[in-house]
DSSP file (Angstrom, degrees, kcal/mol; ACC not computed):
  #  RESIDUE AA STRUCTURE BP1 BP2  ACC     N-H-->O    O-->H-N    N-H-->O    O-->H-N    TCO  KAPPA ALPHA  PHI   PSI    X-CA   Y-CA   Z-CA
    1    1 A M              0   0    0      0, 0.0     2,-0.2     0, 0.0     0, 0.0   0.000 360.0 360.0 360.0 136.1  -16.7    0.0   19.6
    2    2 A Q        -     0   0    0      1,-0.1     2,-0.2     0, 0.0     0, 0.0  -0.514 360.0-113.9 -75.4 137.7  -17.9   -2.3   22.4
    3    3 A T        -     0   0    0     -2,-0.2     2,-0.4    27,-0.1    27,-0.1  -0.518  28.2-132.8 -70.1 134.9  -18.6   -5.9   21.4
    4    4 A K        -     0   0    0     25,-0.4    27,-3.0    -2,-0.2     2,-0.4  -0.729  17.4-147.1 -90.0 139.4  -22.2   -6.9   21.7
    5    5 A N  E     -a   31   0A   0     -2,-0.4    48,-3.7    46,-0.3    49,-0.8  -0.872  11.0-168.6-109.0 138.4  -23.0  -10.1   23.4
    6    6 A I  E     -ab  32  54A   0     25,-2.6    27,-2.8    -2,-0.4     2,-0.5  -0.994  10.5-151.7-122.8 132.7  -25.9  -12.5   22.6
    7    7 A Y  E     -ab  33  55A   0     47,-2.4    49,-2.9    -2,-0.4     2,-0.5  -0.894   9.3-167.1-105.7 130.1  -26.8  -15.3   25.0
    8    8 A I  E     -ab  34  56A   0     25,-2.8    27,-2.7    -2,-0.5     2,-0.8  -0.968  11.6-157.9-117.9 131.5  -28.4  -18.4   23.7
    9    9 A I  E     +ab  35  57A   0     47,-3.0    49,-2.2    -2,-0.5     2,-0.4  -0.898  38.0 144.6-107.0 101.6  -30.0  -21.0   25.9
   10   10 A E        -     0   0    0     25,-1.8    51,-0.1    -2,-0.8    27,-0.1  -0.984  34.4-170.3-146.2 123.0  -29.9  -24.1   23.7
   11   11 A D        +     0   0    0     -2,-0.4     2,-0.6    49,-0.3    25,-0.1   0.649  65.7  87.9 -91.2 -16.0  -29.4  -27.7   24.8
   12   12 A D     >  -     0   0    0      1,-0.2     4,-2.2     2,-0.0     5,-0.2  -0.753  62.2-156.6 -91.4 120.0  -29.0  -29.3   21.3
   13   13 A N  H  > S+     0   0    0     -2,-0.6     4,-2.5     1,-0.2    -1,-0.2   0.903  92.2  49.9 -61.1 -44.3  -25.4  -29.3   20.1
   14   14 A D  H  > S+     0   0    0      1,-0.2     4,-2.3     2,-0.2    -1,-0.2   0.929 110.7  49.1 -63.3 -45.5  -26.3  -29.5   16.4
   15   15 A D  H  > S+     0   0    0      1,-0.2     4,-2.5     2,-0.2    -1,-0.2   0.915 111.4  50.6 -60.0 -42.0  -28.8  -26.7   16.6
   16   16 A F  H  X S+     0   0    0     -4,-2.2     4,-3.0     1,-0.2     5,-0.2   0.924 108.2  52.0 -62.2 -43.5  -26.3  -24.5   18.4
   17   17 A I  H  X S+     0   0    0     -4,-2.5     4,-2.4     1,-0.2    -1,-0.2   0.922 111.5  47.1 -59.0 -44.8  -23.6  -25.3   15.7
   18   18 A F  H  X S+     0   0    0     -4,-2.3     4,-2.2     2,-0.2    -1,-0.2   0.921 114.4  46.1 -64.3 -44.0  -26.0  -24.2   12.9
   19   19 A I  H  X S+     0   0    0     -4,-2.5     4,-2.7     2,-0.2    -2,-0.2   0.917 112.6  51.1 -64.6 -42.4  -27.1  -21.0   14.7
   20   20 A N  H  X S+     0   0    0     -4,-3.0     4,-2.6    -5,-0.2    -2,-0.2   0.914 110.0  49.0 -62.1 -44.1  -23.5  -20.2   15.5
   21   21 A E  H  X S+     0   0    0     -4,-2.4     4,-1.8    -5,-0.2    -1,-0.2   0.918 112.5  48.2 -62.3 -43.2  -22.4  -20.6   11.9
   22   22 A A  H  X S+     0   0    0     -4,-2.2     4,-1.5     1,-0.2     5,-0.2   0.916 111.5  50.4 -62.8 -42.7  -25.3  -18.4   10.7
   23   23 A M  H  X S+     0   0    0     -4,-2.7     4,-3.3     1,-0.2     3,-0.3   0.921 108.7  51.6 -62.0 -45.0  -24.4  -15.8   13.3
   24   24 A K  H  < S+     0   0    0     -4,-2.6    -1,-0.2     1,-0.2    -2,-0.2   0.867 110.9  48.6 -60.7 -36.4  -20.7  -15.7   12.2
   25   25 A S  H  < S+     0   0    0     -4,-1.8    -1,-0.2    -5,-0.2    -2,-0.2   0.784 121.5  34.0 -75.7 -26.0  -21.7  -15.3    8.6
   26   26 A I  H  < S+     0   0    0     -4,-1.5    -2,-0.2    -3,-0.3    -3,-0.2   0.872 137.2  10.4 -95.2 -45.2  -24.2  -12.4    9.4
   27   27 A A    ><  +     0   0    0     -4,-3.3     3,-1.9    -5,-0.2    -1,-0.2  -0.617  61.7 169.9-139.0  74.2  -22.6  -10.6   12.3
   28   28 A P  T 3  S+     0   0    0      0, 0.0    -1,-0.1     0, 0.0    -4,-0.1   0.703  76.9  64.1 -63.2 -18.1  -19.0  -11.8   12.9
   29   29 A E  T 3  S+     0   0    0    103,-0.1     2,-0.4     2,-0.1   -25,-0.4   0.562  82.7  96.8 -81.8  -7.7  -18.4   -8.9   15.4
   30   30 A V  S <  S-     0   0    0     -3,-1.9     2,-0.4    -7,-0.2   -25,-0.2  -0.680  72.4-134.7 -86.9 132.7  -21.1  -10.2   17.8
   31   31 A S  E     -a    5   0A   0    -27,-3.0   -25,-2.6    -2,-0.4     2,-0.5  -0.731  21.2-161.5 -84.4 133.2  -20.0  -12.3   20.7
   32   32 A F  E     -a    6   0A   0     -2,-0.4     2,-0.5   -27,-0.2   -25,-0.2  -0.959   6.6-171.5-125.8 112.2  -22.2  -15.4   21.1
   33   33 A Q  E     -a    7   0A   0    -27,-2.8   -25,-2.8    -2,-0.5     2,-0.4  -0.910   9.1-151.6-112.7 129.6  -22.3  -17.3   24.4
   34   34 A R  E     -a    8   0A   0     -2,-0.5     2,-0.4   -27,-0.2   -25,-0.2  -0.771  10.3-170.2-102.8 142.3  -24.2  -20.6   24.7
   35   35 A F  E     -a    9   0A   0    -27,-2.7   -25,-1.8    -2,-0.4     6,-0.0  -0.998  12.0-156.0-125.8 124.5  -25.8  -22.1   27.8
   36   36 A A  S    S+     0   0    0     -2,-0.4     2,-0.3   -27,-0.2   -27,-0.1   0.560  76.4  14.3 -80.4  -8.0  -26.9  -25.7   27.5
   37   37 A S  S  > S-     0   0    0      1,-0.1     4,-1.9    24,-0.1     5,-0.1  -0.982  77.1-108.5-156.7 164.2  -29.5  -25.4   30.3
   38   38 A A  H  > S+     0   0    0     24,-0.5     4,-2.8    -2,-0.3     5,-0.3   0.885 117.7  57.5 -62.1 -38.6  -31.3  -22.8   32.4
   39   39 A E  H  > S+     0   0    0      1,-0.2     4,-2.4     2,-0.2    -1,-0.2   0.910 106.0  48.1 -60.8 -43.2  -29.2  -23.8   35.4
   40   40 A K  H  > S+     0   0    0      2,-0.2     4,-1.5     1,-0.2    -1,-0.2   0.895 112.1  50.5 -65.9 -39.0  -26.0  -23.0   33.6
   41   41 A L  H  X S+     0   0    0     -4,-1.9     4,-2.4     1,-0.2     3,-0.3   0.967 114.0  42.4 -60.6 -53.1  -27.3  -19.7   32.5
   42   42 A F  H  X S+     0   0    0     -4,-2.8     4,-1.3     1,-0.2    -2,-0.2   0.822 110.1  56.8 -70.5 -30.4  -28.5  -18.6   35.9
   43   43 A D  H  < S+     0   0    0     -4,-2.4    -1,-0.2    -5,-0.3     4,-0.2   0.872 114.0  41.8 -62.2 -35.2  -25.4  -19.9   37.6
   44   44 A C  H  < S+     0   0    0     -4,-1.5     3,-0.4    -3,-0.3    -2,-0.2   0.878 120.9  37.1 -80.2 -39.9  -23.3  -17.6   35.3
   45   45 A I  H >< S+     0   0    0     -4,-2.4     3,-1.3     1,-0.2    -2,-0.2   0.515  82.8  99.7 -96.9  -3.9  -25.4  -14.4   35.3
   46   46 A V  T 3< S+     0   0    0     -4,-1.3    -1,-0.2     1,-0.3    -2,-0.1   0.829 101.3  23.6 -55.3 -34.6  -26.6  -14.3   38.9
   47   47 A F  T 3  S+     0   0    0     -3,-0.4    -1,-0.3    -4,-0.2     2,-0.3   0.291  97.3 120.2-111.4   8.8  -24.0  -11.7   39.9
   48   48 A E    <   -     0   0    0     -3,-1.3    30,-0.1     1,-0.1    -3,-0.1  -0.537  36.8-177.2 -80.5 136.4  -23.4  -10.3   36.4
   49   49 A E        +     0   0    0     -2,-0.3    -1,-0.1     2,-0.1     2,-0.1   0.709  59.9  89.4-101.8 -27.3  -23.9   -6.6   35.8
   50   50 A A        -     0   0    0      1,-0.0    -2,-0.0     0, 0.0    28,-0.0  -0.438  69.2-145.9 -68.7 145.3  -23.2   -6.6   32.1
   51   51 A R        -     0   0    0     -2,-0.1   -46,-0.3     2,-0.0    28,-0.1  -0.918   6.8-126.5-116.9 140.3  -26.2   -7.2   29.9
   52   52 A P        -     0   0    0      0, 0.0   -46,-0.2     0, 0.0     3,-0.1  -0.345  19.8-124.8 -73.0 164.4  -26.4   -9.0   26.6
   53   53 A A  S    S+     0   0    0    -48,-3.7    76,-2.4     1,-0.3     2,-0.3   0.682  89.7   3.0 -79.8 -18.9  -28.0   -7.4   23.7
   54   54 A L  E     -b    6   0A   0    -49,-0.8   -47,-2.4    74,-0.2     2,-0.5  -0.971  58.4-141.8-165.1 144.9  -30.4  -10.3   23.2
   55   55 A F  E     -bc   7  84A   0     28,-2.1    30,-2.7    -2,-0.3     2,-0.5  -0.969  13.6-162.7-108.8 132.0  -31.4  -13.6   24.7
   56   56 A I  E     -bc   8  85A   0    -49,-2.9   -47,-3.0    -2,-0.5     2,-0.5  -0.978  17.0-168.2-111.9 121.6  -32.3  -16.5   22.3
   57   57 A I  E     -bc   9  86A   0     28,-3.0    30,-2.4    -2,-0.5     2,-0.3  -0.928  18.5-144.4-121.4 129.3  -34.2  -19.1   24.1
   58   58 A D        -     0   0    0    -49,-2.2    30,-0.2    -2,-0.5     3,-0.1  -0.694  13.7-144.9 -81.0 141.6  -35.1  -22.7   23.1
   59   59 A Y  S    S+     0   0    0     -2,-0.3     7,-3.0     1,-0.2     2,-1.2   0.921  87.3  61.6 -73.6 -43.4  -38.6  -23.7   24.4
   60   60 A N  S    S+     0   0    0      5,-0.2   -49,-0.3     6,-0.1    -1,-0.2  -0.696  70.7 149.1 -92.7  92.4  -37.7  -27.3   25.1
   61   61 A L        -     0   0    0     -2,-1.2     2,-0.2    -3,-0.1   -24,-0.1  -0.836  50.3 -96.3-118.2 156.5  -35.0  -27.3   27.7
   62   62 A P  S    S-     0   0    0      0, 0.0     2,-2.8     0, 0.0   -24,-0.5  -0.481  97.1  -7.6 -72.9 145.9  -34.2  -29.9   30.4
   63   63 A L  S    S+     0   0    0     -2,-0.2     2,-0.4   -26,-0.1   -26,-0.0  -0.304 137.1  39.4  69.5 -57.5  -35.5  -29.3   33.9
   64   64 A Q  S    S-     0   0    0     -2,-2.8   -26,-0.3     4,-0.0   -25,-0.1  -0.985  83.4-138.8-119.8 129.7  -36.8  -25.8   33.2
   65   65 A N     >  -     0   0    0     -2,-0.4     4,-1.9    -5,-0.1     3,-0.5  -0.307  31.8 -97.5 -81.0 172.6  -38.5  -25.0   29.9
   66   66 A G  H  > S+     0   0    0     -7,-3.0     4,-2.8     1,-0.2     5,-0.2   0.823 122.1  57.7 -60.0 -33.8  -38.0  -21.8   27.9
   67   67 A L  H  > S+     0   0    0     -8,-0.3     4,-2.4     2,-0.2    -1,-0.2   0.899 106.5  48.9 -65.1 -39.4  -41.1  -20.2   29.3
   68   68 A Q  H  > S+     0   0    0     -3,-0.5     4,-2.2     2,-0.2    -2,-0.2   0.887 111.4  50.4 -65.3 -38.6  -39.8  -20.6   32.9
   69   69 A V  H  X S+     0   0    0     -4,-1.9     4,-2.8     2,-0.2     5,-0.2   0.941 110.0  50.5 -62.3 -47.6  -36.4  -19.1   31.7
   70   70 A L  H  X S+     0   0    0     -4,-2.8     4,-2.5     1,-0.2    -2,-0.2   0.933 111.7  47.1 -55.6 -49.6  -38.2  -16.1   30.2
   71   71 A N  H  X S+     0   0    0     -4,-2.4     4,-0.9     1,-0.2    -1,-0.2   0.881 112.5  49.1 -65.1 -37.9  -40.2  -15.4   33.3
   72   72 A R  H >X S+     0   0    0     -4,-2.2     3,-0.6     2,-0.2     4,-0.5   0.927 111.7  48.7 -67.8 -42.9  -37.2  -15.7   35.6
   73   73 A L  H >< S+     0   0    0     -4,-2.8     3,-1.3     1,-0.2     6,-0.3   0.912 109.1  53.8 -60.7 -41.3  -35.2  -13.4   33.3
   74   74 A N  H 3< S+     0   0    0     -4,-2.5    -1,-0.2     1,-0.3    -2,-0.2   0.727 105.5  54.3 -67.1 -20.3  -38.1  -10.9   33.3
   75   75 A S  H << S+     0   0    0     -4,-0.9     2,-0.5    -3,-0.6    -1,-0.3   0.552  90.4  90.2 -88.4  -7.2  -38.1  -10.9   37.1
   76   76 A M  S XX S-     0   0    0     -3,-1.3     4,-1.7    -4,-0.5     3,-1.4  -0.798  73.4-142.1 -95.4 124.9  -34.4  -10.0   37.3
   77   77 A E  T 34 S+     0   0    0     -2,-0.5     4,-0.4     1,-0.3     3,-0.2   0.863  98.8  50.8 -52.5 -44.2  -33.7   -6.3   37.4
   78   78 A N  T 34 S+     0   0    0      1,-0.2    -1,-0.3     2,-0.1    -4,-0.1   0.714 122.5  29.9 -68.6 -20.3  -30.6   -6.5   35.2
   79   79 A F  T X4 S+     0   0    0     -3,-1.4     3,-1.3    -6,-0.3    -1,-0.2   0.466  87.1  94.8-122.3  -3.1  -32.2   -8.5   32.5
   80   80 A K  T 3< S+     0   0    0     -4,-1.7    -3,-0.1     1,-0.3    -2,-0.1   0.802  92.6  45.0 -65.7 -26.2  -35.9   -7.6   32.4
   81   81 A N  T 3  S+     0   0    0     -4,-0.4    -1,-0.3     2,-0.1    -2,-0.1   0.392  87.4 105.0 -97.6   4.0  -35.4   -5.0   29.7
   82   82 A V  S <  S-     0   0    0     -3,-1.3   -28,-0.1    -9,-0.1   -29,-0.1  -0.720  81.1-110.6 -82.2 129.5  -33.1   -7.1   27.5
   83   83 A P        -     0   0    0      0, 0.0   -28,-2.1     0, 0.0     2,-0.4  -0.284  33.6-161.6 -61.1 145.0  -35.0   -8.4   24.4
   84   84 A K  E     -c   55   0A   0     19,-0.3    21,-3.3   -30,-0.2    22,-0.7  -0.997   9.4-178.3-132.5 129.1  -35.8  -12.1   24.4
   85   85 A V  E     -cd  56 106A   0    -30,-2.7   -28,-3.0    -2,-0.4     2,-0.4  -0.933  20.7-130.9-124.1 151.4  -36.7  -14.2   21.4
   86   86 A F  E     -cd  57 107A   0     20,-2.3    22,-2.8    -2,-0.3     2,-0.4  -0.814  18.4-178.6-100.4 141.9  -37.6  -17.9   21.2
   87   87 A Y  E     + d   0 108A   0    -30,-2.4     2,-0.3    -2,-0.4    22,-0.2  -0.882  29.0 148.0-137.5 103.7  -36.0  -20.2   18.6
   88   88 A S  E     - d   0 109A   0     20,-2.3    22,-2.5    -2,-0.4   -30,-0.1  -0.934  59.4-129.7-142.7 155.1  -37.5  -23.7   19.0
   89   89 A N  S    S+     0   0    0     -2,-0.3     2,-0.5    20,-0.2    -1,-0.1   0.683  85.4  99.8 -73.2 -19.2  -38.4  -26.9   17.2
   90   90 A S        +     0   0    0      1,-0.2    -2,-0.2     2,-0.0   -31,-0.1  -0.566  42.3 172.2 -73.5 118.6  -41.8  -26.6   18.9
   91   91 A N        +     0   0    0     -2,-0.5     2,-0.3    18,-0.1    -1,-0.2   0.123  29.9 138.1-109.4  19.7  -44.4  -25.1   16.6
   92   92 A F    >>  -     0   0    0      1,-0.2     4,-1.6     2,-0.0     3,-0.8  -0.514  54.4-139.3 -64.6 122.4  -47.2  -25.8   19.1
   93   93 A S  H 3> S+     0   0    0     -2,-0.3     4,-2.6     1,-0.3     5,-0.2   0.809  99.5  57.7 -60.6 -31.8  -49.3  -22.6   18.9
   94   94 A Q  H 3> S+     0   0    0      2,-0.2     4,-2.7     1,-0.2    -1,-0.3   0.866 103.7  53.2 -68.4 -34.1  -49.9  -22.5   22.7
   95   95 A H  H <> S+     0   0    0     -3,-0.8     4,-2.4     2,-0.2    -2,-0.2   0.940 111.8  45.6 -61.7 -46.7  -46.1  -22.4   23.3
   96   96 A K  H  X S+     0   0    0     -4,-1.6     4,-2.5     2,-0.2     5,-0.2   0.935 113.9  48.3 -62.5 -47.2  -45.8  -19.4   20.9
   97   97 A L  H  X S+     0   0    0     -4,-2.6     4,-2.7     1,-0.2     5,-0.2   0.920 112.1  49.1 -61.0 -45.3  -48.8  -17.7   22.5
   98   98 A N  H  X S+     0   0    0     -4,-2.7     4,-1.8     2,-0.2    -1,-0.2   0.918 111.9  49.0 -60.8 -44.0  -47.5  -18.3   26.0
   99   99 A A  H  <>S+     0   0    0     -4,-2.4     5,-2.6     2,-0.2    -2,-0.2   0.933 114.3  44.3 -63.0 -46.5  -44.1  -16.9   25.2
  100  100 A L  H ><5S+     0   0    0     -4,-2.5     3,-1.2     1,-0.2    -1,-0.2   0.899 113.0  51.4 -67.0 -40.0  -45.4  -13.8   23.5
  101  101 A N  H 3<5S+     0   0    0     -4,-2.7    -1,-0.2     1,-0.2    -2,-0.2   0.815 108.3  53.3 -65.4 -29.3  -47.9  -13.2   26.3
  102  102 A D  T 3<5S-     0   0    0     -4,-1.8    -1,-0.2    -5,-0.2    -2,-0.2   0.351 132.5 -84.3 -91.4   6.9  -45.1  -13.5   28.9
  103  103 A G  T < 5S+     0   0    0     -3,-1.2   -19,-0.3     1,-0.3    -3,-0.2   0.512  72.9 149.2 112.5   4.5  -43.0  -10.9   27.2
  104  104 A A      < -     0   0    0     -5,-2.6    -1,-0.3    -6,-0.2   -19,-0.2  -0.472  42.6-142.2 -67.4 142.2  -41.0  -12.5   24.4
  105  105 A A  S    S-     0   0    0    -21,-3.3     2,-0.3     1,-0.2   -20,-0.2   0.810  77.2 -12.5 -73.8 -29.8  -40.3  -10.1   21.5
  106  106 A A  E     -d   85   0A   0    -22,-0.7   -20,-2.3    -7,-0.0     2,-0.4  -0.983  55.3-138.2-164.1 163.3  -40.7  -12.9   19.0
  107  107 A Y  E     -d   86   0A   0     -2,-0.3     2,-0.4   -22,-0.2   -20,-0.2  -0.974  20.6-173.5-134.6 118.5  -41.1  -16.7   18.5
  108  108 A F  E     -d   87   0A   0    -22,-2.8   -20,-2.3    -2,-0.4     2,-0.5  -0.918  19.1-139.1-112.7 136.4  -39.3  -18.4   15.6
  109  109 A T  E     -d   88   0A   0     -2,-0.4   -20,-0.2   -22,-0.2   -18,-0.1  -0.825  40.9 -99.9 -90.1 132.9  -39.7  -22.1   14.7
  110  110 A K        -     0   0    0    -22,-2.5     2,-0.1    -2,-0.5     7,-0.1  -0.218  35.8-130.1 -58.1 134.9  -36.3  -23.6   13.8
  111  111 A S        -     0   0    0      2,-0.1    -1,-0.1     1,-0.1    -3,-0.0  -0.444   4.5-136.0 -81.3 158.4  -35.7  -23.8   10.1
  112  112 A G  S    S+     0   0    0     -2,-0.1     2,-0.3     5,-0.0    -1,-0.1   0.447  81.1  46.9 -97.1  -1.2  -34.5  -27.1    8.5
  113  113 A D  S  > S-     0   0    0      1,-0.1     4,-2.4   -95,-0.0     3,-0.2  -0.947  84.7-110.6-140.1 161.2  -31.8  -25.6    6.2
  114  114 A M  H  > S+     0   0    0     -2,-0.3     4,-2.8     1,-0.2     5,-0.2   0.851 115.0  55.1 -62.6 -36.5  -28.9  -23.1    6.5
  115  115 A D  H  > S+     0   0    0      1,-0.2     4,-2.0     2,-0.2    -1,-0.2   0.926 111.6  45.3 -62.3 -41.7  -30.6  -20.5    4.3
  116  116 A G  H  > S+     0   0    0      2,-0.2     4,-2.5    -3,-0.2    -2,-0.2   0.893 112.3  51.0 -66.3 -40.2  -33.6  -20.5    6.6
  117  117 A I  H  X S+     0   0    0     -4,-2.4     4,-2.8     2,-0.2     5,-0.2   0.916 109.5  50.4 -64.5 -42.8  -31.5  -20.5    9.7
  118  118 A R  H  X S+     0   0    0     -4,-2.8     4,-2.6     2,-0.2    -1,-0.2   0.919 111.3  48.8 -59.8 -43.3  -29.5  -17.5    8.4
  119  119 A Q  H  X S+     0   0    0     -4,-2.0     4,-2.2    -5,-0.2    -2,-0.2   0.916 111.7  49.4 -63.3 -42.6  -32.8  -15.7    7.6
  120  120 A D  H  X S+     0   0    0     -4,-2.5     4,-2.6     2,-0.2    -2,-0.2   0.930 111.7  48.3 -61.1 -45.7  -34.1  -16.5   11.1
  121  121 A V  H  X S+     0   0    0     -4,-2.8     4,-2.5     1,-0.2    -2,-0.2   0.911 109.6  52.8 -63.1 -42.8  -30.9  -15.2   12.8
  122  122 A L  H  X S+     0   0    0     -4,-2.6     4,-0.9     1,-0.2    -1,-0.2   0.924 112.1  45.5 -58.5 -44.2  -31.0  -12.0   10.7
  123  123 A E  H  < S+     0   0    0     -4,-2.2     3,-0.5     1,-0.2     4,-0.5   0.884 110.6  53.8 -67.4 -38.2  -34.6  -11.4   11.9
  124  124 A M  H >< S+     0   0    0     -4,-2.6     3,-1.8     1,-0.2     4,-0.4   0.912 102.7  57.8 -62.1 -41.1  -33.7  -12.2   15.5
  125  125 A L  H >< S+     0   0    0     -4,-2.5     3,-1.2     1,-0.3    -1,-0.2   0.783  94.0  67.0 -61.5 -26.5  -30.8   -9.7   15.4
  126  126 A L  T 3< S+     0   0    0     -4,-0.9    -1,-0.3    -3,-0.5    -2,-0.2   0.742  98.4  53.3 -65.8 -21.4  -33.3   -7.0   14.5
  127  127 A F  T <  S+     0   0    0     -3,-1.8    -1,-0.3    -4,-0.5    -2,-0.2   0.579  89.1 105.2 -86.9 -10.8  -34.9   -7.4   18.0
  128  128 A S  S <  S-     0   0    0     -3,-1.2   -74,-0.2    -4,-0.4     3,-0.1  -0.220  86.2 -84.8 -71.5 160.9  -31.5   -7.0   19.8
  129  129 A N    >   -     0   0    0    -76,-2.4     3,-0.8     1,-0.1    -1,-0.1  -0.243  69.8 -69.7 -58.5 154.5  -30.7   -3.8   21.7
  130  130 A P  T 3  S+     0   0    0      0, 0.0    -1,-0.1     0, 0.0    -4,-0.0  -0.011 114.0  39.8 -51.8 146.8  -29.2   -1.1   19.4
  131  131 A G  T 3  S+     0   0    0     -3,-0.1  -127,-0.1  -127,-0.0    -2,-0.1   0.368  79.2 102.8 100.9  -4.4  -25.8   -1.5   17.9
  132  132 A V    <         0   0    0     -3,-0.8  -103,-0.1    -7,-0.2  -128,-0.1   0.909 360.0 360.0 -79.9 -40.6  -25.8   -5.2   17.0
  133  133 A L              0   0    0     -8,-0.2    -1,-0.1    -5,-0.1    -7,-0.1   0.389 360.0 360.0-116.3 360.0  -26.4   -4.6   13.3
């Protein structure tokens, strides 16, 4: 069976550690690759033909925000059909509305405890391309 890859664009180390721990406990067979900024993501995937099963995007990123990342991914032929979900500390309703209107599959506000984070990750995985769970 081919390993499924999930790409997370998250600049906060602590948030990434919590998400990674939750992911390992729920779906240890999933490969989880982190990009600390939009620039690092696009530098890596610009020539990549393999597609992840899911993008998890933080809204509040340096230089380019998550909405800009979403729109750029949606404009790239290799990645426009890959599901994208937001996982952010921002619970501003306009951020959520903008993300969903621009093609995000879902928008989750980050939970403050591990049980909540595990539940969020489990729900995010349901949006991934087939075969992740």
